[in-house]
Every structure is written in structure tokens, then in C-alpha cells.
C-alpha positions in Angstrom: -24.5 46.8 33.3 -25.9 47.5 29.8 -22.5 46.5 28.3 -22.5 43.2 30.2 -26.1 42.5 29.0 -25.1 43.3 25.4 -22.2 40.9 25.5 -24.3 38.2 27.1 -26.9 38.6 24.4 -24.3 38.4 21.6 -22.8 35.3 23.2 -26.1 33.6 23.3 -26.7 34.6 19.7 -23.5 32.8 18.8 -25.4 29.6 19.4 -27.6 30.6 16.4 -24.8 31.6 14.2 -24.8 28.2 12.5 -27.7 26.6 10.5 -29.1 23.3 11.8 -26.4 20.6 12.2 -28.9 17.8 11.5 -30.2 17.5 7.9 -34.0 17.5 7.3 -35.8 14.3 7.8 -35.2 12.1 4.7 -38.0 10.3 2.8 -39.2 7.0 4.2 -40.7 4.9 1.4 -43.0 2.0 2.2 -40.9 -0.4 0.3 -37.6 -0.2 -1.6 -38.3 -1.3 -5.1 -41.1 -0.6 -7.5 -42.7 -3.9 -6.3 -42.9 -4.8 -2.6 -40.2 -7.2 -1.3 -41.3 -10.8 -1.3 -40.9 -12.6 2.0 -39.5 -15.7 0.2 -37.6 -16.1 -3.0 -38.3 -18.7 -5.6 -36.8 -22.1 -4.7 -33.7 -22.7 -6.8 -30.9 -25.2 -6.4 -32.8 -26.6 -3.5 -32.7 -23.3 -1.5 -35.4 -20.8 -0.8 -34.1 -17.5 0.7 -36.2 -15.9 3.4 -36.0 -12.1 3.6 -36.6 -11.0 7.2 -38.4 -7.7 6.8 -37.6 -5.3 9.7 -34.5 -7.2 10.8 -31.2 -5.4 11.5 -28.0 -5.9 9.7 -25.7 -8.8 10.5 -22.2 -7.7 11.7 -20.1 -10.6 10.3 -22.5 -11.7 7.6 -19.8 -13.6 5.6 -19.9 -16.4 8.2 -23.3 -17.3 6.9 -21.7 -18.8 3.8 -20.5 -21.7 6.0 -16.8 -21.7 4.9 -14.0 -21.6 7.5 -11.6 -20.8 4.7 -13.6 -17.8 3.5 -13.9 -16.6 7.1 -10.1 -16.8 7.4 -9.6 -14.9 4.2 -11.8 -12.1 5.3 -10.1 -11.9 8.7 -6.7 -11.8 7.0 -7.8 -9.0 4.7 -9.2 -7.0 7.6 -5.8 -7.4 9.3 -3.4 -6.9 6.4 -5.0 -4.8 3.7 -2.8 -1.7 3.3 -5.7 0.6 2.1 -7.7 -0.2 5.2 -4.6 0.3 7.4 -4.1 3.7 5.8 -7.7 4.7 6.5 -7.3 3.6 10.1 -4.2 5.7 10.6 -5.8 8.7 9.0 -8.7 8.3 11.4 -6.2 8.2 14.3 -4.5 11.3 13.0 -7.9 13.1 12.9 -8.6 12.1 16.5 -5.3 13.4 17.7 -5.7 16.6 15.7 -9.1 17.1 17.5 -7.4 16.7 20.9 -4.7 19.2 19.9 -7.3 21.7 18.8 -9.3 21.4 22.0 -6.1 21.8 24.1 -4.8 24.7 22.1 -8.1 26.7 21.8 -10.4 25.8 24.7 -7.9 25.9 27.6 -5.4 28.6 28.7 -1.9 28.1 27.4 1.1 28.4 29.8 4.7 28.6 28.6 8.0 28.9 30.4 10.8 30.8 28.9 14.5 31.2 30.0 17.2 33.3 28.4 20.9 33.8 29.0 22.8 36.2 26.8 26.0 38.2 26.7 25.8 41.5 24.9 28.1 44.3 23.7 26.9 47.8 23.4 28.7 50.9 22.0 29.2 53.6 24.7 28.6 57.4 24.3 31.5 59.4 22.8 33.7 61.1 25.3 31.6 59.7 28.1 32.2 56.4 30.0 33.8 53.4 28.5 33.8 53.1 24.7 31.9 49.8 24.9 29.7 48.0 27.5 29.9 44.3 28.0 27.2 42.7 30.2 25.2 39.5 30.8 21.5 39.1 31.0 19.7 36.3 32.9 15.9 36.2 32.5 13.1 33.7 33.0 9.3 34.1 32.9 6.0 32.3 32.7 3.5 33.4 30.1 -0.3 32.8 30.3 -2.7 33.5 27.5 -6.4 32.8 26.9 -8.9 33.7 24.1 -12.4 34.4 25.2 -14.8 32.6 22.8 -17.7 35.0 23.2 -19.2 34.4 19.8 -18.4 30.8 19.3 -15.6 30.9 16.7 -13.5 28.4 18.7 -16.4 26.3 19.7 -17.8 26.0 16.2 -14.3 25.3 14.9 -13.9 22.4 17.3 -17.4 21.2 16.5 -16.5 21.2 12.8 -13.3 19.1 13.5 -15.3 16.7 15.7 -17.9 16.2 12.9 -15.1 15.6 10.4 -13.6 12.9 12.8 -17.1 11.3 12.8 -17.2 11.4 9.1 -13.8 9.7 8.8 -14.9 7.2 11.4 -18.0 6.2 9.3 -15.8 6.1 6.2 -13.5 3.7 8.0 -16.6 1.5 8.9 -17.7 1.6 5.3 -14.2 0.7 4.1 -14.1 -2.3 6.4 -17.5 -3.6 5.2 -16.6 -2.9 1.6 -13.3 -4.8 1.9 -15.2 -7.8 3.5 -17.7 -7.8 0.7 -15.1 -7.5 -2.0 -13.2 -10.5 -0.6 -16.3 -12.6 -0.5 -17.3 -11.5 -4.1 -13.8 -12.1 -5.4 -13.7 -15.5 -3.8 -17.0 -16.4 -5.4 -16.0 -15.0 -8.8 -12.7 -16.9 -8.7 -14.5 -20.2 -7.9 -17.1 -19.5 -10.6 -14.5 -18.6 -13.3 -12.4 -21.7 -12.5 -15.5 -23.9 -12.9 -16.5 -22.1 -16.1 -13.0 -22.5 -17.5 -13.0 -26.2 -16.7 -16.4 -26.6 -18.4 -15.4 -24.6 -21.4 -12.3 -26.7 -21.8 -14.5 -29.8 -21.9 -16.7 -28.1 -24.4 -13.7 -27.4 -26.5 -12.7 -31.1 -26.5 -16.2 -32.1 -27.4 -16.4 -29.4 -30.2 -13.2 -30.7 -31.7 -14.4 -34.3 -31.5 -17.6 -33.2 -33.3 -15.5 -31.4 -36.0 -13.3 -34.5 -36.5 -16.4 -36.8 -36.7 -18.1 -34.4 -39.2 -14.9 -34.3 -41.3 -14.8 -38.1 -41.5 -18.5 -38.1 -42.5 -17.8 -35.4 -45.1 -15.0 -37.5 -46.6 -17.4 -40.4 -46.8 -20.1 -38.2 -48.4 -22.4 -38.5 -45.3 -22.1 -34.8 -44.4 -22.2 -31.6 -46.5 -19.4 -29.1 -46.7 -21.6 -26.6 -44.9 -22.0 -29.0 -42.0 -18.3 -29.3 -41.7 -17.7 -25.6 -41.8 -20.4 -25.1 -39.2 -18.9 -27.4 -36.6 -15.4 -26.2 -37.3 -16.6 -22.6 -36.7 -18.3 -23.7 -33.4 -15.0 -25.3 -32.2 -13.0 -22.2 -33.1 -15.6 -20.1 -31.2 -15.2 -22.1 -28.1 -11.4 -22.0 -28.4 -11.6 -18.2 -28.7 -13.5 -17.8 -25.4 -11.0 -19.9 -23.4 -8.0 -17.5 -23.2 -10.1 -14.6 -22.1 -11.8 -16.8 -19.5 -8.5 -18.0 -18.3 -7.2 -14.4 -17.9 -10.4 -13.5 -16.0 -9.8 -16.4 -13.6 -6.2 -15.4 -13.0 -7.2 -11.8 -12.5 -9.8 -12.8 -10.0 -7.2 -14.7 -8.0 -4.8 -11.8 -8.2 -7.5 -9.4 -7.0 -8.3 -11.7 -4.1 -4.7 -11.9 -3.0 -4.2 -8.1 -3.0 -7.4 -7.6 -1.1 -6.0 -10.0 1.5 -2.8 -8.0 1.7 -0.7 -10.6 -0.3 1.2 -10.3 -3.5 -0.5 -11.8 -6.6 1.9 -14.8 -6.7 0.7 -15.7 -3.2 -3.0 -16.0 -4.2 -4.8 -18.7 -2.3 -6.2 -21.9 -3.9 -9.7 -21.4 -5.3 -12.7 -22.5 -3.3 -15.4 -24.4 -5.2 -19.0 -23.2 -5.3 -20.0 -26.4 -3.6 -18.0 -25.4 -0.5 -20.0 -22.2 -0.1 -23.6 -22.3 1.2 -26.0 -19.7 0.2 -27.4 -17.8 3.2 -31.0 -18.7 3.6 -32.1 -16.0 6.1 -31.3 -12.5 4.8 -32.2 -9.3 6.9 -34.0 -6.5 5.1 -34.2 -3.4 7.4 -37.0 -0.9 7.1 -35.9 2.3 5.3 -35.8 4.4 8.4 -33.5 2.0 10.2 -31.4 1.5 7.1 -30.2 5.1 7.2 -28.9 4.6 10.7 -27.0 1.5 9.6 -25.4 2.7 6.4 -21.9 4.2 7.1 -22.0 6.2 3.8 -25.3 8.0 4.8 -24.0 8.6 8.4 -20.8 10.0 6.9 -22.9 12.4 4.7 -24.8 13.4 7.8 -21.6 14.2 9.6 -20.5 16.2 6.6 -23.6 18.4 7.0 -22.8 18.9 10.7 -19.2 19.9 9.8 -20.5 22.4 7.1 -22.9 23.9 9.6 -20.1 24.5 12.1 -18.0 26.1 9.4 -20.9 28.6 8.9 -20.7 29.3 12.6 -17.0 30.0 12.4 -17.3 32.3 9.5 -20.1 34.2 11.2 -18.3 34.5 14.5 -15.3 35.9 12.7 -17.4 39.0 11.9 -17.5 39.9 15.6 -14.9 41.0 18.1 -12.1 38.7 19.4 -11.0 39.2 23.0 -7.8 37.8 24.5 -6.1 37.9 27.9 -2.4 37.7 28.4 -0.2 37.8 31.4 3.5 37.1 32.2 5.5 36.9 35.4 9.3 36.5 35.5 12.6 37.9 36.6 15.6 39.4 34.9 19.0 40.5 36.2 22.6 41.2 35.1 24.0 38.7 37.6 22.9 35.1 38.4 22.8 35.9 42.1 20.2 38.6 41.5 17.8 36.5 39.3 15.5 35.4 42.1 15.5 38.7 44.1 12.6 41.1 44.3 14.5 43.7 42.5 14.6 41.5 39.4 11.0 40.6 39.1 9.1 41.6 36.0 5.4 41.1 35.0 2.8 42.2 32.6 -1.0 41.9 32.2 -3.0 42.8 29.1 -6.4 42.5 27.5 -6.7 42.6 23.7 -9.9 43.4 21.7 -10.0 43.0 17.9 -13.0 44.1 15.9 -12.9 43.5 12.2 -13.7 46.7 10.3 -12.5 46.4 6.7 -11.2 43.3 5.0 -12.2 44.1 1.5 -15.3 41.9 1.8 -13.3 38.8 2.5 -15.1 37.9 5.8 -18.6 38.2 4.2 -17.4 36.2 1.2 -16.1 33.5 3.5 -19.4 33.3 5.2 -21.3 33.1 1.9 -18.9 30.4 0.8 -19.5 28.5 4.0 -23.3 28.7 3.5 -23.0 27.5 -0.1 -20.8 24.6 1.2 -23.5 23.8 3.8 -26.2 23.7 1.1 -24.0 21.5 -1.0 -23.6 19.1 1.9 -27.3 19.0 2.4 -27.8 18.0 -1.3 -25.0 15.4 -1.0 -26.8 13.9 2.0 -30.0 13.7 0.1 -28.3 12.0 -2.8 -26.6 9.6 -0.4 -30.0 8.7 1.0 -31.4 8.1 -2.5 -28.4 6.1 -3.5 -28.8 3.9 -0.4 -32.4 3.2 -1.2 -31.5 2.4 -4.9 -28.7 0.1 -3.8 -31.0 -2.0 -1.7 -33.8 -1.9 -4.3 -31.4 -3.0 -7.1 -29.9 -5.9 -5.0 -33.4 -7.1 -3.9 -34.6 -7.1 -7.5 -31.4 -8.8 -8.7 -31.8 -11.6 -6.0 -35.5 -12.1 -7.0 -34.5 -12.6 -10.6 -31.3 -14.6 -9.7 -33.5 -17.2 -8.1 -35.7 -17.5 -11.2 -32.7 -17.6 -13.5 -31.0 -20.3 -11.4 -34.3 -22.2 -11.2 -34.5 -22.2 -15.0 -30.8 -23.0 -15.5 -30.9 -25.9 -13.0 -34.0 -27.3 -14.8 -32.2 -27.0 -18.1 -29.1 -28.7 -16.7 -31.1 -31.5 -15.2 -33.0 -32.1 -18.4 -29.8 -32.0 -20.4 -28.2 -34.5 -17.9 -31.1 -36.9 -18.3 -31.0 -36.5 -22.1 -27.2 -37.2 -22.1 -27.6 -40.2 -19.9 -30.4 -41.6 -22.1 -28.3 -41.0 -25.3 -25.2 -42.5 -23.8 -27.2 -45.6 -22.8 -28.7 -46.0 -26.2 -25.2 -45.5 -27.7 -23.9 -48.4 -25.6 -26.8 -50.5 -26.9 -25.9 -49.5 -30.5 -29.2 -47.7 -31.2 -27.6 -44.2 -31.7 -24.3 -43.0 -33.2 -21.4 -41.7 -31.3 -21.7 -38.2 -32.8 -25.2 -37.9 -31.3 -23.6 -38.7 -27.9 -21.0 -36.0 -28.3 -23.7 -33.5 -29.3 -25.8 -34.5 -26.3 -22.9 -33.9 -23.9 -22.2 -30.6 -25.6 -25.7 -29.5 -24.7 -25.2 -30.8 -21.1 -21.9 -28.9 -20.7 -23.5 -25.7 -22.1 -26.3 -26.0 -19.6 -23.8 -26.5 -16.8 -22.0 -23.4 -17.8 -25.2 -21.4 -17.6 -26.0 -23.0 -14.2 -22.5 -22.1 -12.8 -23.0 -18.4 -13.8 -26.5 -18.3 -12.3 -25.4 -19.9 -9.1 -22.5 -17.5 -8.7 -24.6 -14.5 -9.5 -27.1 -15.4 -6.7 -24.2 -15.8 -4.2 -22.6 -12.5 -5.1 -25.9 -10.6 -5.1 -26.6 -12.0 -1.7 -23.2 -10.6 -0.5 -24.1 -7.3 -2.1 -27.4 -7.2 -0.2 -25.7 -7.8 3.1 -23.3 -5.0 2.2 -26.2 -2.7 1.3 -27.8 -3.2 4.7 -24.8 -1.5 6.4 -23.5 -1.8 10.0 -25.7 -2.4 13.0 -26.1 0.7 15.3 -24.3 -1.1 18.2 -21.1 -1.2 16.1 -21.4 2.5 15.1 -18.3 4.7 15.1 -20.0 7.0 17.6 
């Protein structure tokens, strides 16, 4: 009775062999950034973004950009991207490995064996035949089971299950990252194409200005310094165009590969006018954010797996008990195989208590504890990174609106100035060089406006990505 009580106590103690599987409660700041989040952004480009505080993440947020083409690109990427497919297959392999581990370790194993052999044995000298030839026919069923008194098997399966959860969250993160990358790549490609077109127009105007100044210089109406200055400006614009063209091509190539295509099959660029800036953007409270971010949930699953590994290493210090049994038959003639005389069986119980392993088992337990502490620290870092990610994108969006507001105002003023100068030129009150210079100012303002508009769109995508996945779509 005392022995049974001792074993029961040790089995219950196995539940406490591992440290807590859930990490300590993370911090819950009142707001993400240094300054509280504004409910509404500044109005820019005719749009005021509303930040819905306390709202949950949007599953297919890219649809809010209002482009069927963009939606089709994202769906194509989610279907065909090889990296995402590899992550999906890796997750499936992890699921199957978990099933195999449960079947092999939590349930008894039963195997059937058959054997037929013909053997030759040397006989005794001066006694009987010099050799013996005989056949053996045998078959048996073998049953084995390991008693998991101290939780080594249970904790091992728990560790594998937590690792499956971790990979599942990583798969969710990969899907959302791929969608965000496709959206951002599409916006960048559109922006760079428009910047290239504007820069090429600036180059034409710069060369016109240089030609006009050269004529004036020959007539003595402009100084040599004036000529050199406008020629330098034209060369500067020309220098920027090849790099900009390369960036535009690289953006299209990147978009094609994200969609699972070869670079030569890159889709035709969208225009920024075809994309509508989402006006209602969810901003979850910090406590809910951590339940929506796949990277934070993956780090939490890693803590669970590390906790279970400590349980395995601790349980390995205690006895291992196994049961084995076999039932079969063996005979020298096929006709005697299934008779009572040929039956064979065995039953056995094994007990293994580690005594001396050169300190290896204790070192493995200490290593598991250190890995657990590392997983806790990595979880804490993942939480801080999540908060910083949201804070940075909120701050960027706030400033993007102000930047676009100023850029649009500058472009509008430059457009009015050019229209006025062009009208005066047609009436003969100003010279053509003044008109060219005025259009240069307009195109430069448009270039700044394009960059600001694209930055606002990409940072909005980054904020949707930072909000994570709604709990209803969780891997669990």
C-alpha cells in the first residue's frame, strides 16, 4: 500500500515537473506612442482617416483600397507564392509528426511477426548424423506499452503540440506579411512609375531651360554662371532618372515574384488614382493586440514548448516502466504450427532507474530551464516589438497626413502659378523661359506630392499588418 501511495504521489508530482506554460502577464500601456492616438488624422488629399480605437483587426483589409485588380493580385499571391506553400507543407508535416508521436507513445503498440527458415546445424562427432537439416515455422503477436508515471511522454507530446501551434501562428504571420508585401509593392510600383514620368518631364524642362539660357548667354543677356547653373541642374535631373527607372523595374519584379510569377510576367502597374485610401482604420487596445498578433502568439507557444521540455528533462531523472507481452507459435512442420504443442508466449515488466550518466541528465535539465528562460525573454521582446510596431506606424500615419497636406498645398499653389504664368505668356506679358521655370516648380511639387501620397498608403497597409489577425481566424 505504501509503495502504491509513493508512486501515486510521484505521478501527481509529474504535473509540477514543468514551469508555467503561460508567460507572465505582459504590460498593458494606456496608449501606444508617446502621445495618445488621435481619433482623426489631418485632412489631406481630401481624405480624413478615422482611427477606430478598440476595434478589432480586419481579416481581408486590402479590399478597403477599393481595387479589384489589387484584390486579385493578393489572392493570386496567397495561392501561388512558393515560400508560403513551403510554410504550409511544413505545418502539415508538423501536424502529422504530432499524430505519429501520440500514436507511438501514448497507446500500446501491437506487431505481428512471421518467420520461415531452413537451417543447417553440425551434429556431434561419432553421434547421430554429421549434420542436421530442418525447417522452422513461427509467428507471434507482440504487445508493448510504456507507463508514463512521471510525465516524460506527456510533456514530450505537449512540447510537440506547442511547436505545432508555433508553426501555425508563423503560417498566419506569413500569410498576412505576404498580403501586406503585395499591397506595398503594388503601391511602390505605381508611385515609382509616376515619379519616373514626372522626372522625365522635369528633364525635358531642364534641358529647355538650359537651351534658352545658352541662347541668352550668346546674346549677352545671361552670364556664364547662369548657363553653368542650369546645365548642372539638367545633368542632376538626368542623373536621377536611371536609378529611378531601375527602382521602378525592381518594384515590378518584386511584385511578380510575390505573386508566384517570373519577373518577365510582372503585371501592368496600377496608378495611385486607382487606389482609395482606407478611411476607417481599426486600432485595437494593447491587451487585445497581443491576442491578434501571430508573432506574439508564436512566441507564447514557444514558451509553452520550452516549459514542456523542462518537464521531459525532469521526468527523465525518474524510473521508466514498460510492459511487454508476446503470444505465438513455432514448429518444425507447417502442420504443427497451429497446434497447442507449438504455442509460445512471454510476459515481462521492465523498470529502468537512471543512476549514473556522468551528469548528463542534470545538465540536460539545466539546459532546458535556460532555454525556457530564453523563451520568456523572447516573448517579452516580441510584446515590446509589437507595441513599437504599432506606435511607429501610428506616428508615421499622423505625420504622413501633415506631409501630404503640405505637399498638396504646394502642388496646388504651383499649379495656379503655372496657369497664371502660362496665360500671361500667351498674352505676351512674360517670356517663355519664365513659363518653363514655372512648370519646373509645378513638376517638382507634383513629385513631392506623389511620394507623400504613396507613403500614406503604404503606412496604412503597415498599420493594418501591425494589427494582426482577428481571434476568430486564429490557428488554434
